[in-house]
C-alpha positions in Angstrom: 13.4 114.1 208.9 11.7 111.1 207.5 14.2 108.0 206.4 13.3 104.5 205.1 13.7 103.0 208.8 11.4 105.3 210.5 7.6 105.2 210.3 5.4 108.5 210.8 2.6 109.4 213.0 0.0 109.2 210.5 -0.8 108.9 206.7 -3.8 110.3 204.8 -5.8 106.9 205.0 -5.1 105.9 208.4 -2.4 106.5 211.5 0.6 104.6 210.6 0.2 102.1 213.2 -3.1 101.0 211.9 -1.4 100.7 208.1 -0.3 97.5 206.9 3.4 96.9 206.5 3.2 96.8 202.4 1.6 100.5 203.0 4.5 101.5 204.9 6.7 100.2 202.6 5.3 101.7 199.7 4.9 105.1 201.6 9.0 105.1 202.5 9.5 104.4 198.7 7.4 106.8 197.3 9.0 109.5 199.5 12.5 108.3 198.5 11.4 108.5 194.7 9.5 111.8 195.0 13.0 113.3 196.5 14.8 112.1 193.4 12.5 112.9 190.7 10.1 115.5 192.0 6.9 115.7 194.2 4.8 114.7 191.0 7.3 114.1 188.4 7.7 110.4 189.0 6.3 107.1 187.3 4.4 104.6 189.8 6.5 102.2 188.6 9.5 103.6 190.1 7.6 103.3 193.5 6.7 99.8 192.8 10.1 98.8 191.8 11.7 100.5 194.9 9.5 98.6 197.0 9.6 95.5 195.9 5.8 95.2 195.1 3.9 95.3 191.9 2.3 98.2 190.3 -1.0 96.4 190.6 -0.7 96.0 194.5 0.6 99.7 195.0 -2.6 100.8 193.0 -4.8 98.2 195.4 -3.7 100.2 198.3 -3.5 103.9 197.3 -5.9 103.8 194.2 -4.4 106.6 192.2 -1.1 108.4 192.0 -2.5 111.6 193.7 -3.9 109.4 196.4 -0.2 107.7 196.9 1.4 111.6 196.7 -1.2 112.9 199.5 -0.6 109.8 201.9 3.3 110.1 201.2 3.2 113.7 202.1 0.9 113.2 205.4 3.1 110.7 206.5 6.7 112.2 206.0 5.0 115.6 207.6 3.5 113.9 210.7 7.0 111.9 211.2 8.7 115.3 211.3 6.2 116.8 213.6 6.2 114.0 216.0 10.0 113.8 215.8 10.2 117.6 217.0 7.7 117.1 219.6 9.4 114.1 221.2 12.9 115.8 221.3 11.6 119.0 222.9 9.1 117.6 225.5 11.4 116.6 228.0 13.6 119.8 227.9 12.9 122.5 230.8 13.4 125.7 229.5 12.7 127.7 226.5 15.9 128.3 225.2 17.3 124.9 225.7 14.1 123.8 223.7 15.3 126.1 220.8 18.4 124.4 220.4 17.5 121.0 220.6 14.3 121.7 218.2 16.8 123.2 215.6 19.2 120.4 216.3 16.4 117.8 215.8 15.3 119.8 212.6 18.6 120.0 211.2 19.1 116.2 211.2 21.3 115.2 208.6 22.3 117.0 205.1 21.0 114.0 203.1 17.6 113.6 205.0 17.0 117.5 205.1 17.8 117.7 201.4 15.3 115.0 200.6 12.8 116.4 202.9 12.9 120.2 201.7 12.9 119.1 198.2 9.8 117.2 198.6 8.1 119.8 201.0 9.1 122.8 198.3 7.5 120.9 195.7 4.5 120.5 198.3 4.0 124.2 198.7 3.9 124.8 195.0 1.1 122.4 194.7 -0.6 123.6 197.8 -0.6 126.8 196.1 -2.7 125.7 193.0 -4.6 122.4 194.3 -6.9 122.4 197.5 -6.0 118.6 198.5 -2.7 119.7 198.8 -3.4 122.9 200.4 -5.0 121.0 203.3 -2.1 118.8 204.0 0.3 122.0 204.0 -2.0 123.4 206.3 -2.4 120.7 208.9 1.6 120.4 209.2 1.9 124.4 209.2 -0.8 124.6 212.1 1.0 121.6 214.0 4.6 123.3 213.9 3.7 126.8 214.3 1.8 125.7 217.5 4.8 124.0 218.9 6.8 127.2 218.2 4.4 129.3 219.8 4.3 127.0 223.0 8.1 127.5 223.1 8.0 131.3 222.8 5.2 131.8 225.1 7.3 129.5 227.8 10.4 131.9 227.0 7.9 134.9 227.7 6.9 133.3 230.9 10.6 132.7 232.0 11.5 136.3 231.2 13.8 134.9 228.5 12.1 136.2 225.6 10.5 139.4 224.8 8.1 138.8 221.7 4.8 140.1 222.6 2.9 137.6 220.5 3.9 133.8 220.5 2.0 133.3 217.4 3.9 136.2 215.7 7.1 135.0 217.1 6.1 131.3 215.8 5.5 132.6 212.4 9.0 134.6 212.3 10.7 131.3 213.5 8.8 129.4 210.7 10.4 131.9 208.2 13.7 131.9 209.4 14.2 128.0 209.3 12.3 127.4 206.2 14.4 130.6 204.7 17.6 128.9 205.7 16.8 125.7 204.3 16.2 127.4 200.7 19.3 129.1 200.7 21.0 126.0 201.9 19.8 124.0 199.2 21.2 126.0 196.8 24.7 125.6 198.1 27.1 123.9 196.0 29.0 122.5 199.3 25.3 121.7 200.9 26.7 118.9 202.8 29.6 120.6 204.3 27.5 123.6 205.1 24.8 122.0 206.9 26.3 122.7 210.2 27.0 126.4 209.4 23.1 126.8 208.2 22.2 125.2 211.5 24.0 127.3 213.7 23.2 130.4 211.8 19.7 129.7 212.2 20.0 129.1 216.2 21.6 132.4 216.6 19.0 134.2 214.2 16.0 133.0 216.2 17.4 133.4 219.5 18.4 136.9 219.0 15.0 137.5 217.6 13.1 136.0 220.3 15.4 137.9 222.6 15.0 141.1 221.4 11.3 140.8 220.6 9.1 142.4 218.1 10.0 146.0 217.2 7.5 148.4 218.9 
């Protein structure tokens, strides 16, 4: 999950490698504040203070609050997708990829909590506002394609018996997001993090090995 020391693969305005250092600094601070105060319920001054810049400089780079939110979401989601891809690419078998993928996704309790608090806010906005819907859809397609690739590889290897890798990807996505939503509501969310990760591994592997109902 994104953190204050790891830049993502892109943002709304430009790929991360072409963003100015101040822009990345602002995005990291915005992501932190969005996790603490809500995806849209924060003040621009809070972000400026955390980033150590003036509000005027923040607006110079991102023009409006909505532009900042969209850029931050794109940066965070691209970071997550890139991190998963880097982790699974060297792994040989599909079953091993599932384990590595989930170890990567279930990174740390604090990072996962921040990401899913921001992400669930995005889902709410995406259901209402087209600009947010486009960001969410891009992330959805990118991640689902990775899941489908793993399912298809497992089918070729004879380890998984799902009949359609895209249906399998949707099921994997539902299991992962569903586990995280339940986990967010746990009072002992820090100590239960490993338990939810292992439950998620077992559920996904059981589904993939069994295949869809005929």
